[in-house]
mmCIF file of the N, C-alpha and C atoms, coordinates in Angstrom:
data_MODEL
# 
_entry.id   MODEL 
# 
loop_
_atom_site.group_PDB 
_atom_site.id 
_atom_site.type_symbol 
_atom_site.label_atom_id 
_atom_site.label_alt_id 
_atom_site.label_comp_id 
_atom_site.label_asym_id 
_atom_site.label_entity_id 
_atom_site.label_seq_id 
_atom_site.pdbx_PDB_ins_code 
_atom_site.Cartn_x 
_atom_site.Cartn_y 
_atom_site.Cartn_z 
_atom_site.occupancy 
_atom_site.B_iso_or_equiv 
_atom_site.pdbx_formal_charge 
_atom_site.auth_seq_id 
_atom_site.auth_comp_id 
_atom_site.auth_asym_id 
_atom_site.auth_atom_id 
_atom_site.pdbx_PDB_model_num 
ATOM 1   N N  . MET A 1 1  ? 3.001   -25.515 6.705   1.00 0.00 ? 1  MET A N  1 
ATOM 2   C CA . MET A 1 1  ? 2.055   -24.542 6.186   1.00 0.00 ? 1  MET A CA 1 
ATOM 3   C C  . MET A 1 1  ? 2.350   -23.105 6.897   1.00 0.00 ? 1  MET A C  1 
ATOM 4   N N  . GLY A 1 2  ? 2.291   -22.080 6.063   1.00 0.00 ? 2  GLY A N  1 
ATOM 5   C CA . GLY A 1 2  ? 2.507   -20.753 6.579   1.00 0.00 ? 2  GLY A CA 1 
ATOM 6   C C  . GLY A 1 2  ? 1.303   -20.113 7.015   1.00 0.00 ? 2  GLY A C  1 
ATOM 7   N N  . ASP A 1 3  ? 1.528   -18.951 7.619   1.00 0.00 ? 3  ASP A N  1 
ATOM 8   C CA . ASP A 1 3  ? 0.270   -18.186 8.110   1.00 0.00 ? 3  ASP A CA 1 
ATOM 9   C C  . ASP A 1 3  ? -0.494  -17.664 6.909   1.00 0.00 ? 3  ASP A C  1 
ATOM 10  N N  . PRO A 1 4  ? -1.787  -17.568 7.117   1.00 0.00 ? 4  PRO A N  1 
ATOM 11  C CA . PRO A 1 4  ? -2.596  -17.075 5.983   1.00 0.00 ? 4  PRO A CA 1 
ATOM 12  C C  . PRO A 1 4  ? -2.118  -15.611 5.640   1.00 0.00 ? 4  PRO A C  1 
ATOM 13  N N  . PRO A 1 5  ? -2.313  -15.320 4.383   1.00 0.00 ? 5  PRO A N  1 
ATOM 14  C CA . PRO A 1 5  ? -1.849  -13.979 3.974   1.00 0.00 ? 5  PRO A CA 1 
ATOM 15  C C  . PRO A 1 5  ? -2.708  -12.856 4.699   1.00 0.00 ? 5  PRO A C  1 
ATOM 16  N N  . MET A 1 6  ? -2.030  -11.790 4.924   1.00 0.00 ? 6  MET A N  1 
ATOM 17  C CA . MET A 1 6  ? -2.598  -10.631 5.601   1.00 0.00 ? 6  MET A CA 1 
ATOM 18  C C  . MET A 1 6  ? -3.572  -9.906  4.602   1.00 0.00 ? 6  MET A C  1 
ATOM 19  N N  . PRO A 1 7  ? -4.706  -9.451  5.059   1.00 0.00 ? 7  PRO A N  1 
ATOM 20  C CA . PRO A 1 7  ? -5.608  -8.691  4.077   1.00 0.00 ? 7  PRO A CA 1 
ATOM 21  C C  . PRO A 1 7  ? -4.735  -7.492  3.536   1.00 0.00 ? 7  PRO A C  1 
ATOM 22  N N  . PHE A 1 8  ? -5.118  -7.110  2.318   1.00 0.00 ? 8  PHE A N  1 
ATOM 23  C CA . PHE A 1 8  ? -4.370  -6.149  1.626   1.00 0.00 ? 8  PHE A CA 1 
ATOM 24  C C  . PHE A 1 8  ? -4.210  -4.795  2.424   1.00 0.00 ? 8  PHE A C  1 
ATOM 25  N N  . ALA A 1 9  ? -5.372  -4.403  2.936   1.00 0.00 ? 9  ALA A N  1 
ATOM 26  C CA . ALA A 1 9  ? -5.425  -3.097  3.693   1.00 0.00 ? 9  ALA A CA 1 
ATOM 27  C C  . ALA A 1 9  ? -4.477  -3.220  4.944   1.00 0.00 ? 9  ALA A C  1 
ATOM 28  N N  . GLN A 1 10 ? -4.478  -4.271  5.596   1.00 0.00 ? 10 GLN A N  1 
ATOM 29  C CA . GLN A 1 10 ? -3.622  -4.301  6.819   1.00 0.00 ? 10 GLN A CA 1 
ATOM 30  C C  . GLN A 1 10 ? -2.282  -4.433  6.343   1.00 0.00 ? 10 GLN A C  1 
ATOM 31  N N  . GLN A 1 11 ? -1.929  -5.148  5.251   1.00 0.00 ? 11 GLN A N  1 
ATOM 32  C CA . GLN A 1 11 ? -0.519  -5.260  4.800   1.00 0.00 ? 11 GLN A CA 1 
ATOM 33  C C  . GLN A 1 11 ? -0.028  -3.939  4.312   1.00 0.00 ? 11 GLN A C  1 
ATOM 34  N N  . LEU A 1 12 ? -0.865  -3.192  3.621   1.00 0.00 ? 12 LEU A N  1 
ATOM 35  C CA . LEU A 1 12 ? -0.403  -1.879  3.179   1.00 0.00 ? 12 LEU A CA 1 
ATOM 36  C C  . LEU A 1 12 ? -0.104  -0.948  4.335   1.00 0.00 ? 12 LEU A C  1 
ATOM 37  N N  . ARG A 1 13 ? -0.866  -0.887  5.285   1.00 0.00 ? 13 ARG A N  1 
ATOM 38  C CA . ARG A 1 13 ? -0.602  -0.073  6.483   1.00 0.00 ? 13 ARG A CA 1 
ATOM 39  C C  . ARG A 1 13 ? 0.705   -0.459  7.168   1.00 0.00 ? 13 ARG A C  1 
ATOM 40  N N  . SER A 1 14 ? 0.820   -1.718  7.294   1.00 0.00 ? 14 SER A N  1 
ATOM 41  C CA . SER A 1 14 ? 2.094   -2.267  8.006   1.00 0.00 ? 14 SER A CA 1 
ATOM 42  C C  . SER A 1 14 ? 3.311   -1.917  7.146   1.00 0.00 ? 14 SER A C  1 
ATOM 43  N N  . LEU A 1 15 ? 3.247   -2.103  5.858   1.00 0.00 ? 15 LEU A N  1 
ATOM 44  C CA . LEU A 1 15 ? 4.452   -1.782  5.094   1.00 0.00 ? 15 LEU A CA 1 
ATOM 45  C C  . LEU A 1 15 ? 4.709   -0.263  5.165   1.00 0.00 ? 15 LEU A C  1 
ATOM 46  N N  . ARG A 1 16 ? 3.694   0.540   4.997   1.00 0.00 ? 16 ARG A N  1 
ATOM 47  C CA . ARG A 1 16 ? 3.862   1.942   5.020   1.00 0.00 ? 16 ARG A CA 1 
ATOM 48  C C  . ARG A 1 16 ? 4.523   2.426   6.299   1.00 0.00 ? 16 ARG A C  1 
ATOM 49  N N  . GLU A 1 17 ? 4.037   1.868   7.393   1.00 0.00 ? 17 GLU A N  1 
ATOM 50  C CA . GLU A 1 17 ? 4.601   2.211   8.744   1.00 0.00 ? 17 GLU A CA 1 
ATOM 51  C C  . GLU A 1 17 ? 5.994   1.716   8.951   1.00 0.00 ? 17 GLU A C  1 
ATOM 52  N N  . ALA A 1 18 ? 6.259   0.610   8.410   1.00 0.00 ? 18 ALA A N  1 
ATOM 53  C CA . ALA A 1 18 ? 7.612   -0.052  8.481   1.00 0.00 ? 18 ALA A CA 1 
ATOM 54  C C  . ALA A 1 18 ? 8.648   0.810   7.707   1.00 0.00 ? 18 ALA A C  1 
ATOM 55  N N  . GLN A 1 19 ? 8.190   1.510   6.626   1.00 0.00 ? 19 GLN A N  1 
ATOM 56  C CA . GLN A 1 19 ? 9.051   2.410   5.951   1.00 0.00 ? 19 GLN A CA 1 
ATOM 57  C C  . GLN A 1 19 ? 9.129   3.834   6.539   1.00 0.00 ? 19 GLN A C  1 
ATOM 58  N N  . GLY A 1 20 ? 8.304   4.024   7.598   1.00 0.00 ? 20 GLY A N  1 
ATOM 59  C CA . GLY A 1 20 ? 8.309   5.337   8.255   1.00 0.00 ? 20 GLY A CA 1 
ATOM 60  C C  . GLY A 1 20 ? 7.650   6.492   7.425   1.00 0.00 ? 20 GLY A C  1 
ATOM 61  N N  . LEU A 1 21 ? 6.732   5.999   6.551   1.00 0.00 ? 21 LEU A N  1 
ATOM 62  C CA . LEU A 1 21 ? 6.012   6.981   5.692   1.00 0.00 ? 21 LEU A CA 1 
ATOM 63  C C  . LEU A 1 21 ? 4.682   7.408   6.186   1.00 0.00 ? 21 LEU A C  1 
ATOM 64  N N  . THR A 1 22 ? 4.314   8.708   6.080   1.00 0.00 ? 22 THR A N  1 
ATOM 65  C CA . THR A 1 22 ? 2.957   9.146   6.368   1.00 0.00 ? 22 THR A CA 1 
ATOM 66  C C  . THR A 1 22 ? 2.073   8.831   5.107   1.00 0.00 ? 22 THR A C  1 
ATOM 67  N N  . VAL A 1 23 ? 0.805   8.833   5.409   1.00 0.00 ? 23 VAL A N  1 
ATOM 68  C CA . VAL A 1 23 ? -0.146  8.729   4.315   1.00 0.00 ? 23 VAL A CA 1 
ATOM 69  C C  . VAL A 1 23 ? 0.139   9.654   3.214   1.00 0.00 ? 23 VAL A C  1 
ATOM 70  N N  . ARG A 1 24 ? 0.429   10.974  3.527   1.00 0.00 ? 24 ARG A N  1 
ATOM 71  C CA . ARG A 1 24 ? 0.690   12.022  2.668   1.00 0.00 ? 24 ARG A CA 1 
ATOM 72  C C  . ARG A 1 24 ? 1.955   11.553  1.758   1.00 0.00 ? 24 ARG A C  1 
ATOM 73  N N  . ALA A 1 25 ? 2.953   11.177  2.405   1.00 0.00 ? 25 ALA A N  1 
ATOM 74  C CA . ALA A 1 25 ? 4.279   10.865  1.698   1.00 0.00 ? 25 ALA A CA 1 
ATOM 75  C C  . ALA A 1 25 ? 3.962   9.699   0.792   1.00 0.00 ? 25 ALA A C  1 
ATOM 76  N N  . LEU A 1 26 ? 3.379   8.697   1.240   1.00 0.00 ? 26 LEU A N  1 
ATOM 77  C CA . LEU A 1 26 ? 3.114   7.527   0.298   1.00 0.00 ? 26 LEU A CA 1 
ATOM 78  C C  . LEU A 1 26 ? 2.161   8.007   -0.926  1.00 0.00 ? 26 LEU A C  1 
ATOM 79  N N  . ALA A 1 27 ? 1.188   8.805   -0.606  1.00 0.00 ? 27 ALA A N  1 
ATOM 80  C CA . ALA A 1 27 ? 0.389   9.222   -1.692  1.00 0.00 ? 27 ALA A CA 1 
ATOM 81  C C  . ALA A 1 27 ? 1.172   9.994   -2.792  1.00 0.00 ? 27 ALA A C  1 
ATOM 82  N N  . GLU A 1 28 ? 2.062   10.826  -2.275  1.00 0.00 ? 28 GLU A N  1 
ATOM 83  C CA . GLU A 1 28 ? 2.878   11.607  -3.183  1.00 0.00 ? 28 GLU A CA 1 
ATOM 84  C C  . GLU A 1 28 ? 3.851   10.719  -4.020  1.00 0.00 ? 28 GLU A C  1 
ATOM 85  N N  . ARG A 1 29 ? 4.416   9.791   -3.390  1.00 0.00 ? 29 ARG A N  1 
ATOM 86  C CA . ARG A 1 29 ? 5.258   8.847   -4.096  1.00 0.00 ? 29 ARG A CA 1 
ATOM 87  C C  . ARG A 1 29 ? 4.477   8.039   -5.119  1.00 0.00 ? 29 ARG A C  1 
ATOM 88  N N  . VAL A 1 30 ? 3.312   7.665   -4.804  1.00 0.00 ? 30 VAL A N  1 
ATOM 89  C CA . VAL A 1 30 ? 2.482   6.781   -5.808  1.00 0.00 ? 30 VAL A CA 1 
ATOM 90  C C  . VAL A 1 30 ? 1.726   7.664   -6.860  1.00 0.00 ? 30 VAL A C  1 
ATOM 91  N N  . GLY A 1 31 ? 1.527   8.990   -6.493  1.00 0.00 ? 31 GLY A N  1 
ATOM 92  C CA . GLY A 1 31 ? 0.814   9.780   -7.416  1.00 0.00 ? 31 GLY A CA 1 
ATOM 93  C C  . GLY A 1 31 ? -0.620  9.736   -7.289  1.00 0.00 ? 31 GLY A C  1 
ATOM 94  N N  . VAL A 1 32 ? -1.177  9.469   -6.013  1.00 0.00 ? 32 VAL A N  1 
ATOM 95  C CA . VAL A 1 32 ? -2.528  9.482   -5.727  1.00 0.00 ? 32 VAL A CA 1 
ATOM 96  C C  . VAL A 1 32 ? -2.801  10.405  -4.629  1.00 0.00 ? 32 VAL A C  1 
ATOM 97  N N  . SER A 1 33 ? -4.103  10.630  -4.235  1.00 0.00 ? 33 SER A N  1 
ATOM 98  C CA . SER A 1 33 ? -4.428  11.459  -3.071  1.00 0.00 ? 33 SER A CA 1 
ATOM 99  C C  . SER A 1 33 ? -4.381  10.790  -1.791  1.00 0.00 ? 33 SER A C  1 
ATOM 100 N N  . LYS A 1 34 ? -4.204  11.478  -0.646  1.00 0.00 ? 34 LYS A N  1 
ATOM 101 C CA . LYS A 1 34 ? -4.272  10.889  0.695   1.00 0.00 ? 34 LYS A CA 1 
ATOM 102 C C  . LYS A 1 34 ? -5.549  10.123  0.935   1.00 0.00 ? 34 LYS A C  1 
ATOM 103 N N  . VAL A 1 35 ? -6.640  10.582  0.383   1.00 0.00 ? 35 VAL A N  1 
ATOM 104 C CA . VAL A 1 35 ? -7.884  9.979   0.512   1.00 0.00 ? 35 VAL A CA 1 
ATOM 105 C C  . VAL A 1 35 ? -7.846  8.505   -0.053  1.00 0.00 ? 35 VAL A C  1 
ATOM 106 N N  . THR A 1 36 ? -7.211  8.482   -1.180  1.00 0.00 ? 36 THR A N  1 
ATOM 107 C CA . THR A 1 36 ? -7.075  7.155   -1.765  1.00 0.00 ? 36 THR A CA 1 
ATOM 108 C C  . THR A 1 36 ? -6.354  6.158   -0.986  1.00 0.00 ? 36 THR A C  1 
ATOM 109 N N  . ILE A 1 37 ? -5.169  6.605   -0.383  1.00 0.00 ? 37 ILE A N  1 
ATOM 110 C CA . ILE A 1 37 ? -4.472  5.776   0.492   1.00 0.00 ? 37 ILE A CA 1 
ATOM 111 C C  . ILE A 1 37 ? -5.291  5.367   1.742   1.00 0.00 ? 37 ILE A C  1 
ATOM 112 N N  . TRP A 1 38 ? -6.024  6.308   2.327   1.00 0.00 ? 38 TRP A N  1 
ATOM 113 C CA . TRP A 1 38 ? -6.819  6.035   3.400   1.00 0.00 ? 38 TRP A CA 1 
ATOM 114 C C  . TRP A 1 38 ? -7.869  4.999   3.037   1.00 0.00 ? 38 TRP A C  1 
ATOM 115 N N  . LYS A 1 39 ? -8.561  5.152   1.860   1.00 0.00 ? 39 LYS A N  1 
ATOM 116 C CA . LYS A 1 39 ? -9.576  4.148   1.426   1.00 0.00 ? 39 LYS A CA 1 
ATOM 117 C C  . LYS A 1 39 ? -8.939  2.694   1.257   1.00 0.00 ? 39 LYS A C  1 
ATOM 118 N N  . TRP A 1 40 ? -7.692  2.627   0.737   1.00 0.00 ? 40 TRP A N  1 
ATOM 119 C CA . TRP A 1 40 ? -6.952  1.398   0.603   1.00 0.00 ? 40 TRP A CA 1 
ATOM 120 C C  . TRP A 1 40 ? -6.644  0.752   2.044   1.00 0.00 ? 40 TRP A C  1 
ATOM 121 N N  . GLU A 1 41 ? -6.240  1.588   2.921   1.00 0.00 ? 41 GLU A N  1 
ATOM 122 C CA . GLU A 1 41 ? -5.927  1.118   4.230   1.00 0.00 ? 41 GLU A CA 1 
ATOM 123 C C  . GLU A 1 41 ? -7.140  0.720   5.053   1.00 0.00 ? 41 GLU A C  1 
ATOM 124 N N  . LYS A 1 42 ? -8.303  1.268   4.804   1.00 0.00 ? 42 LYS A N  1 
ATOM 125 C CA . LYS A 1 42 ? -9.510  0.917   5.409   1.00 0.00 ? 42 LYS A CA 1 
ATOM 126 C C  . LYS A 1 42 ? -10.117 -0.231  4.779   1.00 0.00 ? 42 LYS A C  1 
ATOM 127 N N  . GLY A 1 43 ? -9.698  -0.750  3.619   1.00 0.00 ? 43 GLY A N  1 
ATOM 128 C CA . GLY A 1 43 ? -10.332 -1.842  2.845   1.00 0.00 ? 43 GLY A CA 1 
ATOM 129 C C  . GLY A 1 43 ? -11.569 -1.310  2.130   1.00 0.00 ? 43 GLY A C  1 
ATOM 130 N N  . GLU A 1 44 ? -11.649 -0.081  1.938   1.00 0.00 ? 44 GLU A N  1 
ATOM 131 C CA . GLU A 1 44 ? -12.904 0.478   1.185   1.00 0.00 ? 44 GLU A CA 1 
ATOM 132 C C  . GLU A 1 44 ? -12.720 0.314   -0.298  1.00 0.00 ? 44 GLU A C  1 
ATOM 133 N N  . SER A 1 45 ? -11.415 0.310   -0.806  1.00 0.00 ? 45 SER A N  1 
ATOM 134 C CA . SER A 1 45 ? -11.065 0.135   -2.205  1.00 0.00 ? 45 SER A CA 1 
ATOM 135 C C  . SER A 1 45 ? -9.658  -0.499  -2.232  1.00 0.00 ? 45 SER A C  1 
ATOM 136 N N  . GLU A 1 46 ? -9.320  -0.969  -3.420  1.00 0.00 ? 46 GLU A N  1 
ATOM 137 C CA . GLU A 1 46 ? -7.922  -1.452  -3.656  1.00 0.00 ? 46 GLU A CA 1 
ATOM 138 C C  . GLU A 1 46 ? -7.374  -0.771  -4.914  1.00 0.00 ? 46 GLU A C  1 
ATOM 139 N N  . PRO A 1 47 ? -6.092  -0.673  -5.028  1.00 0.00 ? 47 PRO A N  1 
ATOM 140 C CA . PRO A 1 47 ? -5.433  -0.005  -6.071  1.00 0.00 ? 47 PRO A CA 1 
ATOM 141 C C  . PRO A 1 47 ? -5.732  -0.689  -7.465  1.00 0.00 ? 47 PRO A C  1 
ATOM 142 N N  . ARG A 1 48 ? -5.790  0.073   -8.533  1.00 0.00 ? 48 ARG A N  1 
ATOM 143 C CA . ARG A 1 48 ? -6.006  -0.462  -9.878  1.00 0.00 ? 48 ARG A CA 1 
ATOM 144 C C  . ARG A 1 48 ? -4.581  -1.067  -10.205 1.00 0.00 ? 48 ARG A C  1 
ATOM 145 N N  . ALA A 1 49 ? -4.638  -2.069  -11.099 1.00 0.00 ? 49 ALA A N  1 
ATOM 146 C CA . ALA A 1 49 ? -3.503  -2.779  -11.519 1.00 0.00 ? 49 ALA A CA 1 
ATOM 147 C C  . ALA A 1 49 ? -2.216  -1.873  -11.887 1.00 0.00 ? 49 ALA A C  1 
ATOM 148 N N  . ARG A 1 50 ? -2.642  -0.804  -12.640 1.00 0.00 ? 50 ARG A N  1 
ATOM 149 C CA . ARG A 1 50 ? -1.434  0.143   -13.012 1.00 0.00 ? 50 ARG A CA 1 
ATOM 150 C C  . ARG A 1 50 ? -0.789  0.832   -11.904 1.00 0.00 ? 50 ARG A C  1 
ATOM 151 N N  . LEU A 1 51 ? -1.401  0.752   -10.668 1.00 0.00 ? 51 LEU A N  1 
ATOM 152 C CA . LEU A 1 51 ? -0.773  1.507   -9.550  1.00 0.00 ? 51 LEU A CA 1 
ATOM 153 C C  . LEU A 1 51 ? -0.010  0.446   -8.661  1.00 0.00 ? 51 LEU A C  1 
ATOM 154 N N  . LEU A 1 52 ? 0.024   -0.691  -8.928  1.00 0.00 ? 52 LEU A N  1 
ATOM 155 C CA . LEU A 1 52 ? 0.692   -1.652  -8.117  1.00 0.00 ? 52 LEU A CA 1 
ATOM 156 C C  . LEU A 1 52 ? 2.138   -1.499  -8.119  1.00 0.00 ? 52 LEU A C  1 
ATOM 157 N N  . ALA A 1 53 ? 2.672   -1.321  -9.384  1.00 0.00 ? 53 ALA A N  1 
ATOM 158 C CA . ALA A 1 53 ? 4.210   -1.145  -9.436  1.00 0.00 ? 53 ALA A CA 1 
ATOM 159 C C  . ALA A 1 53 ? 4.678   0.163   -8.768  1.00 0.00 ? 53 ALA A C  1 
ATOM 160 N N  . PRO A 1 54 ? 4.030   1.283   -9.079  1.00 0.00 ? 54 PRO A N  1 
ATOM 161 C CA . PRO A 1 54 ? 4.458   2.447   -8.297  1.00 0.00 ? 54 PRO A CA 1 
ATOM 162 C C  . PRO A 1 54 ? 4.271   2.310   -6.713  1.00 0.00 ? 54 PRO A C  1 
ATOM 163 N N  . LEU A 1 55 ? 3.216   1.691   -6.342  1.00 0.00 ? 55 LEU A N  1 
ATOM 164 C CA . LEU A 1 55 ? 3.021   1.422   -4.891  1.00 0.00 ? 55 LEU A CA 1 
ATOM 165 C C  . LEU A 1 55 ? 4.151   0.540   -4.338  1.00 0.00 ? 55 LEU A C  1 
ATOM 166 N N  . ALA A 1 56 ? 4.509   -0.509  -5.133  1.00 0.00 ? 56 ALA A N  1 
ATOM 167 C CA . ALA A 1 56 ? 5.537   -1.450  -4.619  1.00 0.00 ? 56 ALA A CA 1 
ATOM 168 C C  . ALA A 1 56 ? 6.948   -0.794  -4.547  1.00 0.00 ? 56 ALA A C  1 
ATOM 169 N N  . ARG A 1 57 ? 7.193   0.161   -5.520  1.00 0.00 ? 57 ARG A N  1 
ATOM 170 C CA . ARG A 1 57 ? 8.439   0.893   -5.517  1.00 0.00 ? 57 ARG A CA 1 
ATOM 171 C C  . ARG A 1 57 ? 8.421   1.876   -4.312  1.00 0.00 ? 57 ARG A C  1 
ATOM 172 N N  . ALA A 1 58 ? 7.288   2.521   -4.050  1.00 0.00 ? 58 ALA A N  1 
ATOM 173 C CA . ALA A 1 58 ? 7.232   3.452   -2.917  1.00 0.00 ? 58 ALA A CA 1 
ATOM 174 C C  . ALA A 1 58 ? 7.466   2.796   -1.530  1.00 0.00 ? 58 ALA A C  1 
ATOM 175 N N  . LEU A 1 59 ? 7.047   1.431   -1.568  1.00 0.00 ? 59 LEU A N  1 
ATOM 176 C CA . LEU A 1 59 ? 7.196   0.811   -0.260  1.00 0.00 ? 59 LEU A CA 1 
ATOM 177 C C  . LEU A 1 59 ? 8.382   -0.141  -0.264  1.00 0.00 ? 59 LEU A C  1 
ATOM 178 N N  . ASP A 1 60 ? 9.184   -0.100  -1.325  1.00 0.00 ? 60 ASP A N  1 
ATOM 179 C CA . ASP A 1 60 ? 10.427  -0.879  -1.388  1.00 0.00 ? 60 ASP A CA 1 
ATOM 180 C C  . ASP A 1 60 ? 10.257  -2.374  -1.291  1.00 0.00 ? 60 ASP A C  1 
ATOM 181 N N  . VAL A 1 61 ? 9.136   -2.870  -1.870  1.00 0.00 ? 61 VAL A N  1 
ATOM 182 C CA . VAL A 1 61 ? 8.795   -4.246  -1.931  1.00 0.00 ? 61 VAL A CA 1 
ATOM 183 C C  . VAL A 1 61 ? 8.611   -4.726  -3.300  1.00 0.00 ? 61 VAL A C  1 
ATOM 184 N N  . ASN A 1 62 ? 8.674   -6.163  -3.547  1.00 0.00 ? 62 ASN A N  1 
ATOM 185 C CA . ASN A 1 62 ? 8.339   -6.690  -4.831  1.00 0.00 ? 62 ASN A CA 1 
ATOM 186 C C  . ASN A 1 62 ? 6.859   -6.586  -4.984  1.00 0.00 ? 62 ASN A C  1 
ATOM 187 N N  . PRO A 1 63 ? 6.386   -6.243  -6.305  1.00 0.00 ? 63 PRO A N  1 
ATOM 188 C CA . PRO A 1 63 ? 5.101   -6.074  -6.505  1.00 0.00 ? 63 PRO A CA 1 
ATOM 189 C C  . PRO A 1 63 ? 4.297   -7.368  -6.275  1.00 0.00 ? 63 PRO A C  1 
ATOM 190 N N  . ALA A 1 64 ? 4.883   -8.487  -6.395  1.00 0.00 ? 64 ALA A N  1 
ATOM 191 C CA . ALA A 1 64 ? 4.152   -9.744  -6.127  1.00 0.00 ? 64 ALA A CA 1 
ATOM 192 C C  . ALA A 1 64 ? 3.743   -9.832  -4.565  1.00 0.00 ? 64 ALA A C  1 
ATOM 193 N N  . ARG A 1 65 ? 4.559   -9.099  -3.726  1.00 0.00 ? 65 ARG A N  1 
ATOM 194 C CA . ARG A 1 65 ? 4.125   -9.111  -2.285  1.00 0.00 ? 65 ARG A CA 1 
ATOM 195 C C  . ARG A 1 65 ? 2.803   -8.397  -2.095  1.00 0.00 ? 65 ARG A C  1 
ATOM 196 N N  . LEU A 1 66 ? 2.457   -7.508  -2.871  1.00 0.00 ? 66 LEU A N  1 
ATOM 197 C CA . LEU A 1 66 ? 1.143   -6.807  -2.725  1.00 0.00 ? 66 LEU A CA 1 
ATOM 198 C C  . LEU A 1 66 ? -0.058  -7.715  -3.278  1.00 0.00 ? 66 LEU A C  1 
# 
């Protein structure tokens, strides 16, 4: 059995930092505001389904990973 999956907010921040991206840079790549990225990383909200593909591309991961 593997480790339990990381909460989305924690995973997002980890992936962003691993890519060396700032909140601003990720927001620009995805087409959302910095505040939106901050809310996602704090667990206050999650991206809509239509934003998962652009987010995955920006983080260079498979959308299924998110």
